[in-house]
C-alpha positions, 0 to 999 in steps of 0.5 A, spaced: 705 103 263 704 110 267 704 116 263 705 123 267 703 127 261 697 123 260 695 124 267 696 132 267 692 132 261 686 129 264 687 133 271 687 139 267 680 137 263 677 134 270 671 137 272 667 138 278 661 133 280 656 138 283 652 132 286 659 130 289 660 137 291 653 137 295 655 130 298 661 133 301 658 139 303 652 135 307 658 131 310 661 137 312 655 141 315 658 142 322 664 145 319 659 150 315 655 151 321 661 153 325 664 158 320 657 161 319 656 162 326 663 165 327 661 170 321 654 171 324 657 173 331 662 178 327 656 181 323 651 182 328 656 185 333 658 190 327 651 191 326 649 192 334 655 197 334 653 201 328 646 201 331 648 204 338 653 209 335 647 212 330 642 211 336 646 215 341 647 221 336 639 222 336 639 226 342 647 226 345 649 231 350 656 232 352 658 234 359 661 241 356 654 243 353 651 243 361 651 249 365 656 250 370 651 248 375 649 242 372 656 240 371 657 241 378 651 237 380 653 231 375 661 231 378 658 231 385 655 225 384 661 222 380 665 223 386 660 220 390 660 214 386 668 214 387 668 214 394 662 209 395 666 204 390 672 205 395 668 204 401 665 198 398 672 195 396 674 197 403 668 193 406 669 187 402 676 186 402 680 189 408 682 185 414 679 189 419 672 189 416 672 182 415 674 181 423 668 177 427 667 182 432 665 177 437 671 172 436 677 176 435 684 174 437 687 180 441 694 182 444 695 188 448 702 191 449 703 197 454 709 201 453 711 205 459 715 211 456 719 215 462 722 221 460 725 227 464 724 232 459 717 230 457 717 230 450 719 223 447 712 220 448 710 224 442 715 222 438 713 214 439 706 216 439 707 219 432 711 213 430 706 208 432 700 212 429 702 215 423 709 213 422 714 207 421 710 202 425 704 201 420 709 202 414 713 196 417 706 192 418 704 194 411 710 192 408 711 185 411 704 183 411 701 187 405 701 181 401 697 176 406 692 181 408 689 187 405 691 193 409 694 190 415 696 196 419 688 197 420 689 191 425 693 196 430 689 200 435 693 205 438 691 208 445 695 212 450 694 215 458 698 217 463 700 214 470 702 219 475 709 218 479 708 220 486 716 219 488 718 223 482 712 228 480 717 232 475 718 225 471 712 224 466 710 217 465 706 216 459 703 209 457 702 207 450 698 202 448 698 198 442 692 193 441 693 187 435 686 185 433 686 179 428 682 173 425 687 168 427 692 166 433 698 165 428 697 172 424 696 175 431 703 172 434 707 174 428 704 181 428 705 182 435 713 180 434 714 185 429 711 190 433 715 189 439 721 188 434 719 195 431 719 198 438 726 196 440 729 198 433 726 205 433 728 206 440 735 204 438 735 209 432 731 215 436 736 215 442 741 219 440 737 224 437 732 226 443 737 224 448 736 219 454 729 216 456 726 209 457 721 205 454 719 198 457 714 193 455 710 194 461 705 189 460 703 184 454 696 180 455 693 176 449 686 173 449 680 171 444 673 174 445 669 180 443 672 186 442 667 192 442 672 197 439 671 193 432 664 192 433 663 199 434 667 201 428 664 196 423 657 198 425 659 206 424 662 204 417 656 200 415 652 207 417 656 211 413 656 206 407 648 206 407 649 214 408 653 215 402 648 211 398 642 215 400 646 221 399 647 219 392 640 217 391 638 223 393 642 227 388 640 223 383 633 224 384 634 232 383 637 231 376 633 233 370 633 229 363 640 232 360 644 231 366 641 224 367 644 222 360 651 225 361 651 222 368 649 215 365 654 216 359 660 218 364 658 212 368 658 207 362 651 206 362 650 206 355 644 202 355 639 207 357 635 209 351 629 213 352 622 211 349 622 216 344 629 214 341 626 207 341 620 209 336 625 213 332 630 207 331 627 200 331 632 194 331 634 192 324 631 185 324 631 184 316 639 186 316 640 180 321 636 175 316 641 178 311 647 177 315 645 170 316 644 168 309 650 171 307 654 168 312 651 161 310 653 163 303 660 165 304 661 159 309 659 154 303 663 158 298 669 157 303 668 149 304 667 148 297 673 152 295 677 147 300 674 141 296 676 144 289 683 146 291 685 141 296 688 137 291 685 130 294 682 125 290 674 126 290 672 119 288 673 112 286 672 113 279 677 118 279 682 113 280 680 110 274 679 116 269 685 120 272 690 114 273 687 108 269 688 103 275 682 098 276 678 100 282 676 093 286 672 096 292 672 099 298 674 097 305 669 099 311 673 100 318 666 100 321 665 093 320 660 091 314 662 083 314 658 083 307 661 088 303 668 086 306 667 079 304 665 082 297 672 085 297 676 079 299 672 075 294 674 080 289 682 080 291 681 073 291 679 073 283 684 078 282 690 074 284 687 068 280 687 072 274 694 074 275 696 067 276 699 069 283 697 067 290 701 073 293 699 080 293 701 087 296 697 092 299 700 099 300 697 105 303 699 111 299 700 118 302 699 120 310 697 114 314 689 113 315 687 111 322 684 105 325 685 100 319 690 095 322 685 091 325 681 091 318 687 089 314 689 084 319 682 080 319 682 081 311 689 078 311 687 072 316 681 070 311 685 070 305 690 066 308 685 061 309 684 061 301 692 060 300 692 067 298 698 071 302 697 078 303 702 083 305 700 090 308 705 096 308 705 103 308 707 108 303 714 106 300 716 113 301 717 112 308 719 105 309 724 102 304 723 095 306 716 095 304 718 097 297 723 091 297 717 087 299 712 090 294 718 089 288 719 081 291 711 080 290 711 084 283 704 086 284 700 091 289 694 094 290 694 101 292 690 103 298 687 110 298 682 115 302 677 119 299 678 126 300 684 124 304 689 122 299 692 127 295 693 127 287 701 128 288 702 122 293 698 118 288 703 120 282 709 120 286 707 113 288 706 110 281 712 113 278 716 109 283 712 103 281 713 104 274 721 105 275 722 099 279 717 095 275 712 093 280 705 092 277 699 096 280 693 091 279 688 095 282 686 100 288 681 100 294 679 105 298 678 106 306 671 108 308 669 109 315 
């Protein structure tokens, strides 16, 4: 009969087998290595940050310690770098700078503005160049392309009127230049809608005048304006870089140090500083050794405190259940046949041709096929094997076990907990089920 009092006393007096602990550590070497690697990276990161922090204190110079002239020189270069970064961002991302100047989709809209008072043209010119037109283009196409308003090229000229010399006939030209025809068409339609709406808006404010779309022309080909602007921008971009290089060449040691720190270049360390502070390699070795020790302790504590059965011998020493043998999932016919023979002898010993194999604790993976094979082999010897899960989970398995009267407990080393075995044996004792032996599952 199973006695919990005796079990508890044995557990309290149960020692740790050092050789089994070492075997467990070798089996879990990947986990030990993984924890060691994480701790080592963290430790070395702290060491590097401390090393760099102390290293920069050797000859660290702040911006405020420079003279007014030195600060002006450093700030001028910093401002130039900001301008260069903005130019580079515009060059790489803007829709206009990414146009193929030799294959542009272009549409030219010519608006004729006729005004007896001769002042409405300036209003439309301001609207097209710097006003609501470009804001509308940016609003509608800003999510599609970068700075779409740059794709509008505004120009103007005056056409003489011999019949009405006192009436000024100004022409406002809007060229839309894009990389594809669809975008060009959509921007063109937006421009025309914007002019029509603005005409209705401005008419009551400035008085009677006329604006009409004089001509609309679309084509695909080279655009000299785009080519010239892009080349001019490249020249200006190179000039800005040359200016920065020239200014940096005039800096002295302290000025260069402050500039590097302000720009985030903290890797520039002088040769003298390197000689004063050699890299602490010995601390790297110490950190590595400590990490291995700590990870080994962590995995060892898990082994000791996880509450899982550590060996097949504990099934006998703690619970008093005879150990029959092991079932190998990675099929080993010789050992599995030996286990089948032992189960056969057990059945003969207890005078039964039926025995129930019940899994204790959580379900173990990939054991069904092995169980089925053993069940089939023993069936040929007139021994009926009933395979079931934990009786806590399936009441039908409990009924089958009670009907059979004899069970063999199936467990996994370092997988099945002491508590689950304890609960299992209590139920078997309550329902009068004989635990004839135990087998463990191994990969």
